[in-house]
Each structure stands twice: as C-alpha cells, then as structure tokens.
C-alpha positions as CSV (number, residue, x, y, z in Angstrom):
1,X,108.8,152.2,43.2
2,X,105.9,153.9,41.4
3,X,103.9,156.2,43.5
4,X,100.8,156.0,41.4
5,X,100.3,152.2,41.9
6,X,96.9,151.6,43.5
7,X,97.2,149.4,46.5
8,X,95.2,148.3,49.5
9,X,95.2,146.0,52.6
10,X,92.7,143.2,52.2
11,X,92.0,139.6,53.1
12,X,92.7,137.1,50.3
13,X,91.1,133.7,50.2
14,X,92.5,131.2,47.7
15,X,90.9,127.8,47.0
16,X,91.8,124.9,44.7
17,X,90.2,121.5,44.1
18,X,92.3,118.5,45.0
19,X,92.8,115.8,42.4
20,X,90.9,117.8,39.8
21,X,93.0,116.5,36.8
22,X,92.4,112.9,37.9
23,X,88.7,113.4,38.1
24,X,88.6,115.1,34.7
25,X,90.5,112.1,33.2
26,X,88.0,109.8,34.7
27,X,84.8,111.5,33.7
28,X,85.0,115.0,32.2
29,X,81.2,115.7,32.0
30,X,80.4,114.7,35.6
31,X,83.5,116.5,36.9
32,X,82.5,119.7,35.1
33,X,79.0,119.5,36.5
34,X,80.3,119.1,40.1
35,X,82.8,121.9,39.6
36,X,79.9,124.2,38.6
37,X,78.0,123.1,41.7
38,X,80.9,123.8,44.1
39,X,81.5,127.2,42.4
40,X,77.9,128.1,43.2
41,X,78.6,127.2,46.8
42,X,81.6,129.5,46.9
43,X,79.7,132.3,45.1
44,X,76.7,132.2,47.4
45,X,78.7,132.0,50.7
46,X,81.3,134.6,49.6
47,X,78.5,137.0,48.8
48,X,76.7,136.1,52.1
49,X,79.8,137.0,54.1
50,X,80.5,140.3,52.2
51,X,83.3,139.1,50.0
52,X,84.0,139.4,46.3
53,X,85.1,136.8,43.8
54,X,88.2,138.2,42.1
55,X,88.6,135.4,39.6
56,X,87.8,131.8,38.9
57,X,90.3,129.9,36.7
58,X,89.9,126.2,36.1
59,X,89.4,124.5,39.5
60,X,90.9,127.5,41.4
61,X,89.3,130.6,42.9
62,X,90.6,133.9,44.4
63,X,88.3,136.1,46.5
64,X,88.7,139.1,48.8
65,X,87.1,140.2,52.0
66,X,87.2,143.5,53.9
67,X,86.8,141.6,57.2
68,X,89.3,138.9,58.2
69,X,86.8,137.3,60.5
70,X,84.2,137.1,57.8
71,X,86.7,135.5,55.4
72,X,87.5,132.8,57.9
73,X,83.9,132.2,58.7
74,X,83.1,131.9,55.0
75,X,86.0,129.4,54.5
76,X,84.8,127.2,57.3
77,X,81.2,127.1,56.1
78,X,82.3,126.4,52.5
79,X,84.5,123.5,53.6
80,X,81.8,122.1,55.9
81,X,79.3,122.3,53.1
82,X,81.5,120.8,50.4
83,X,82.9,118.1,52.7
84,X,79.3,117.1,53.6
85,X,78.2,117.0,50.0
86,X,81.1,114.6,49.1
87,X,80.2,112.0,51.8
88,X,78.1,109.9,49.4
89,X,81.1,109.6,47.0
90,X,83.9,107.1,47.2
91,X,87.2,108.6,48.3
92,X,88.7,108.5,44.8
93,X,85.6,110.3,43.4
94,X,85.4,113.1,46.0
95,X,86.0,116.7,44.9
96,X,87.4,118.4,48.0
97,X,89.1,121.7,48.3
98,X,92.1,123.3,50.0
99,X,91.8,126.9,51.2
100,X,94.5,129.4,52.2
101,X,93.8,132.8,53.7
102,X,96.1,135.8,54.1
103,X,95.8,139.4,55.2
104,X,98.2,141.4,53.2
105,X,98.9,144.4,50.9
106,X,97.9,143.9,47.3
107,X,98.1,145.8,44.0
108,X,94.7,146.7,42.4
109,X,94.6,146.3,38.6
110,X,91.0,146.8,37.4
111,X,88.9,144.1,39.1
112,X,92.0,141.9,39.7
113,X,94.5,141.7,42.5
114,X,98.2,141.1,42.4
115,X,101.2,141.1,44.7
116,X,102.8,139.3,47.7
117,X,99.5,139.3,49.6
118,X,97.9,137.1,46.9
119,X,101.0,134.9,46.5
120,X,101.1,134.1,50.2
121,X,97.5,133.1,50.2
122,X,98.1,130.8,47.2
123,X,101.1,129.2,49.0
124,X,98.9,128.7,52.1
125,X,96.3,127.0,50.0
126,X,98.9,124.5,48.8
127,X,99.9,123.7,52.4
128,X,96.4,123.1,53.6
129,X,95.1,119.6,54.1
130,X,92.5,118.3,51.7
131,X,89.1,119.6,52.9
132,X,90.9,122.0,55.4
133,X,92.2,125.5,55.8
134,X,95.5,127.2,56.5
135,X,95.9,130.8,57.6
136,X,98.8,133.1,57.9
137,X,100.0,134.6,61.2
138,X,98.5,138.0,60.2
139,X,95.1,136.3,59.9
140,X,95.6,134.4,63.2
141,X,96.3,137.6,65.1
142,X,93.0,139.0,64.0
143,X,90.7,136.0,64.6
144,X,92.3,134.1,67.5
145,X,90.0,135.6,70.1
146,X,87.0,136.2,67.9
147,X,86.1,132.7,66.6
148,X,85.2,129.5,68.5
149,X,87.8,127.5,66.7
150,X,90.9,125.6,67.7
151,X,94.0,126.8,66.0
152,X,97.2,124.7,65.5
153,X,100.6,126.3,64.8
154,X,102.3,124.5,62.0
155,X,105.6,126.4,62.1
156,X,107.3,129.2,60.3
157,X,107.3,128.1,56.7
158,X,109.7,129.2,54.0
159,X,107.6,130.1,51.0
160,X,108.9,130.4,47.4
161,X,109.6,134.0,46.3
162,X,108.8,135.3,49.8
163,X,111.8,136.7,51.8
164,X,110.7,136.0,55.3
165,X,109.3,132.7,56.7
166,X,105.5,132.8,57.1
167,X,103.8,131.7,60.4
168,X,101.2,129.1,59.4
169,X,98.2,127.9,61.3
170,X,95.4,125.4,60.6
171,X,92.1,125.5,62.3
172,X,89.3,123.2,63.2
173,X,86.1,123.2,61.1
174,X,83.9,122.5,64.2
175,X,83.2,124.9,67.0
176,X,84.9,124.4,70.4
177,X,82.9,124.9,73.6
178,X,84.8,128.2,74.1
179,X,87.2,130.2,72.1
180,X,90.6,128.6,72.1
181,X,93.8,129.5,70.5
182,X,97.4,128.4,70.6
183,X,100.2,130.9,71.1
184,X,103.1,130.6,68.6
185,X,105.9,128.3,69.8
186,X,109.5,127.9,68.8
187,X,109.8,125.9,65.6
188,X,112.0,123.4,67.5
189,X,109.1,122.6,69.8
190,X,106.8,121.9,66.8
191,X,109.4,119.8,65.1
192,X,109.9,117.6,68.1
193,X,106.1,116.9,68.7
194,X,105.4,113.2,68.3
195,X,104.0,112.2,65.0
196,X,104.5,115.5,63.3
197,X,106.9,116.3,60.5
198,X,107.4,119.8,59.1
199,X,108.4,120.6,55.5
200,X,111.9,121.2,56.7
201,X,112.0,117.8,58.4
202,X,110.7,116.2,55.2
203,X,113.4,117.8,53.2
204,X,116.1,116.7,55.6
205,X,114.7,113.1,55.6
206,X,114.7,113.0,51.8
207,X,118.3,114.3,51.8
208,X,119.4,111.6,54.3
209,X,117.6,108.9,52.3
210,X,119.6,109.9,49.2
211,X,122.8,109.5,51.3
212,X,121.6,106.1,52.6
213,X,120.8,105.0,49.1
214,X,124.3,106.0,48.0
215,X,125.9,103.9,50.7
216,X,123.8,100.9,49.8
217,X,124.7,101.3,46.1
218,X,128.4,101.7,47.0
219,X,128.4,98.5,49.0
220,X,126.7,96.6,46.1
221,X,129.0,98.0,43.4
222,X,132.0,97.4,45.7
223,X,131.0,93.7,46.1
224,X,130.6,93.3,42.4
225,X,134.0,94.8,41.7
226,X,135.6,92.7,44.4
227,X,134.3,89.5,42.9
228,X,135.4,90.6,39.4
229,X,138.9,91.1,40.8
230,X,138.9,87.6,42.4
231,X,137.8,86.0,39.1
232,X,140.4,88.1,37.2
233,X,143.2,86.9,39.5
234,X,142.0,83.3,39.3
235,X,141.8,83.2,35.4
236,X,144.4,85.6,34.0
237,X,146.6,87.4,36.5
238,X,148.7,89.0,33.8
239,X,145.8,91.0,32.3
240,X,143.6,93.1,34.5
241,X,140.4,92.9,32.4
242,X,138.2,93.5,35.5
243,X,139.0,97.2,35.3
244,X,136.8,97.6,32.1
245,X,133.5,96.5,33.8
246,X,134.6,98.1,37.1
247,X,135.2,101.5,35.5
248,X,131.5,102.4,34.9
249,X,130.6,101.3,38.4
250,X,133.3,103.6,39.8
251,X,132.3,106.5,37.6
252,X,128.6,106.2,38.8
253,X,129.7,106.2,42.4
254,X,132.0,109.1,41.9
255,X,129.3,111.2,40.3
256,X,126.8,110.3,43.1
257,X,129.4,111.1,45.8
258,X,130.0,114.6,44.3
259,X,126.2,115.1,44.1
260,X,125.2,113.8,47.5
261,X,128.4,114.0,49.5
262,X,127.4,110.6,51.1
263,X,129.5,109.9,54.2
264,X,129.0,108.8,57.7
265,X,129.2,105.8,60.1
266,X,128.4,102.3,59.0
267,X,126.1,101.3,61.8
268,X,122.5,100.2,61.0
269,X,120.9,103.3,62.6
270,X,123.1,105.7,60.5
271,X,120.2,107.1,58.6
272,X,118.2,108.1,61.7
273,X,121.3,109.5,63.5
274,X,122.3,111.5,60.4
275,X,118.8,113.0,60.3
276,X,119.0,114.0,63.9
277,X,122.4,115.5,63.3
278,X,121.2,117.7,60.4
279,X,118.1,118.8,62.4
280,X,120.4,119.8,65.3
281,X,122.7,121.7,63.0
282,X,119.7,123.5,61.4
283,X,118.4,124.6,64.8
284,X,121.8,125.9,65.9
285,X,121.8,128.1,62.7
286,X,118.4,129.5,63.8
287,X,116.5,128.1,60.8
C-alpha cells in the first residue's frame, strides 16, 4: 500500500434521481429544467449545512460533510423539499431522489473522492426508497441519539465489491415527539417480520420460482411426449418416430435441470415450503 496516498475520514452523501431516463425520453427540455432546479436545492442546502459538492454527473450527485449529523439533517431537508415540490405532478411525472449516506475512509484526489467509503454510500443510495434515505451502521451510531427521527434496521446487506455485509437503516423524514432509535437485531428476526422481505429473501424466492417453473415445464413436456408415444403406438408400432419430436423437449429439460437443479416434492405448496427450507439452511450457515 502506498504511504503517500492522501486519505481522510468523512461523511459521504450520494443522491440519484429515480426514473430520470424515462422522464428525459418523455420531455427532455422540461426534465432538464427540473434537474437544474433540484440541483440548486441540493447546492443551497449542502452549503447551508456545511457540506461540499464533490461532483454532479447526469442526474447523480456526491457530496461530503465533516459532520455526520449535519449530513443527515441536510438529506432530510432536501428530501422533504423535493418531495413537497413534486406533489403537483402526476406520479409518472415526478422527479424524486434516493439518498445514501456513509461515514468512511476515502482517498483524496484533487477535489474528488474515491474509495470504499464512496462506494458504500452509492450502494446505500441504490437501496433507498424513492424519496427516502438509507444510512450505514457507522452513520446510525453517530446520529441515533442526536436526531428526533425514527430509524428502521433493514438488515446486514451484502454489497457488491465490499467484503463484509453492511448494516443498513432507513429513517423517517418527519420528526418524532422524542428521539427514538432501534437497536440492531439479528437478521433472522428482520426476515421473519410480517410483510417485509430482504434482498436475500427476494433472491431465494426468485431461485425457488425458477425451480417451480422447471417443474411445470417438465410436466407439460412430459405430457406432450406421452401423447406422442400413444399416437406412435397406435399408428406404427414398428417405427418409433415419436423420439424425433421428443428429443428437443428432453434436451431442453436436461439443460434446465443442470442449470436449476429442480427437484422436490410434488405437493401444491412445494414452492413455499422450498423457500422456507432454503431460508432455514441460510440461517444455519450464519448468513
């Protein structure tokens, strides 16, 4: 590792407009004007809270703050302002933002910032709800008792190109009567909360759906091959011509079986039980 690399610990705020490409395709001129307006909102509030705009590229923005509390306060005010400004627009015409905030070590290169601290903030921004904010565990620890917000633990998320899972929290945009925070819970507890599904659950569900789709396809192809066999036996038992059309069906199923490893019981609730089985296995492995 190079000793002369200039580094520092700072709070990174990443923001990105949701549905920007769709809005540009609909009306480039109007969308560009609205983008300029929201950029001014960001610039003014970032400056007001003692931050610095690192760069603005397209519909995205990266800024830094020396204070974690000020960064979160700025993000909340930005979102409240932009969300309020978009109320007169129809849902499909709104230009709303996602924001992610991380406290981490960064590399300084001129006026720009690089490194894992920035990458985590960008990943948090992608996880944030439209019009909302996601923060890392390092940010949560600094602000949990200092801001009148309600924080919600979303789980320890695996992030691309980051070795360790990142504790992720969302927070309310409105003040609570008194400062409230939630302590981190075991991911298993979060996964089992009614109505919530983590990224891990969503991945497992997609995997199980592929297996269920394979089973349905196998039943359909098997039925077709069976009827071809019956017709073959009834018309020309001496020549098994049904093997020619059956071959491609069997090949497709074989490739799918190798790719998906579809297997399991034949009951109607197989998909749901298979999902639960995979989730239990994942928890036993400590994921």
